[in-house]
N, C-alpha and C positions, 0 to 999 in steps of 0.2 A: 440471318439478316432479314429484317422485316420489309416487305414491299410497300412502297408508298404510292397511293393513287393521287394524282394531281388533277384538279378540276379547274377549268377556265369557265367563268360565267360571263356572258355578254348580255347586257341589258340595254336595250334601245327603246327609249320612250321619246315622245315629241319634245320633252324639255330636259332630258338627261341621258347621257351616254356614259356608261361606266363599264369597265372591264376589270375584273379582279381575279387574281390567281394566287394561290398559297406560295408560289415560287418567288413572288415579290417580297413577301415578308419572311421567307425562310431563313435568309442570312441573319436576321435580327432575333427571331423568336427562339426561345430556349437558351439564350446566352445570358450569363449574369449581368453583363453591361447593358442589356436591353431594358432592364428596369430602371436604370439610372439615365438612360438616353433621353434627351429632351428633343422633341420634334417641334418644328415651326410650321405655320400655315401662311401661305401667300395667296392673296386674292388678285386676280388679273382680269381686267376688262379687255375683251377682244371684239372690237367693232368689225362688222363685215361677216360675221359668222351666220349666214343666212341660207345655207344649203338645206333644201327640203328633204334630201335623202340621208342626212346625218353625216355626210362625208367630211364636212368642215370639222365638226366635233371630233370625229374619229382621227383625222389628220393631226389636230392639235393634241389630242390625248396620246397618240402614239409618239409624237415628237417629245412630249414631256416624260412620259413613263419610262422611256429608255435612258434618261439621264441618271448617272450614278447618284445615290442619295435621295432619290424621289421615292417615297413610300406609298403615295396614293395621289390620284388625280380625279377630280370631279369636274365635269363640263356641264354647265347649264346653258342650253341654247336659247331659252326664252329671254333671259336677261344678258346673254352674251358674256357670262362670267366664267372663270376657271378658278378652282381652288386646288392648290398644290400642297400636300403634306410632305415635308422633307426633313433631312438631317442637316442642320446649319453648318456643321463642320465639313460636309462634302459638297454642298452646292448652295445656290441662292437665287434670288429673284433675277439677277442679271443674266444668269444662265437660262432661266425660264423664258425671259423676254427674247433672248437670242434664238432659242429653239422655236418659239412661236413665229418670229420673223422669218426664220429659215423655212418654216412650213408655208409661208406666204401670207401671213396675217399680221396686222399691227397689234401691239398689246401695250396696255398702260397698267402699271402696278397700282392697285387700289389700296391694299393694306397688307401688313405683315405682322403676324402675331408670334410670339415665342422669343427665343433668344436672339 
C-alpha cells in the first residue's frame, strides 16, 4: 500500500483567502463519473466583510467548505464577493446563503453558472 502525503495550503492576502487540500477533491478525482460530472459556480455578495485580520473571510470560507457537494470556495475581501464551485445534485445557493447567514453575515446571490 502506498503512503499518501496530504498537504494543506493556506494563502492569506489582503484581497483573497483560500485554503486548499487534496482531501476536498479526493472523493471525485480518479473516478469514471468525475469526467462526466458538471460543476456549477455561484457568486455571492457578502456586505459587512470588513475584518482587518481576515477572520471574516475565514469564517465564511469554513462555513461553506464544510457543506457536502462544495468543491471549492474563493473569498475576495476587496469587493466582498464569494465564489463557490459545487455539485448541483448535492447542494445549491440556498444552502450557501443559509451557511453564510449562520456565520453571522448577510449574503445576496449575484449569479449562478452551470446546470
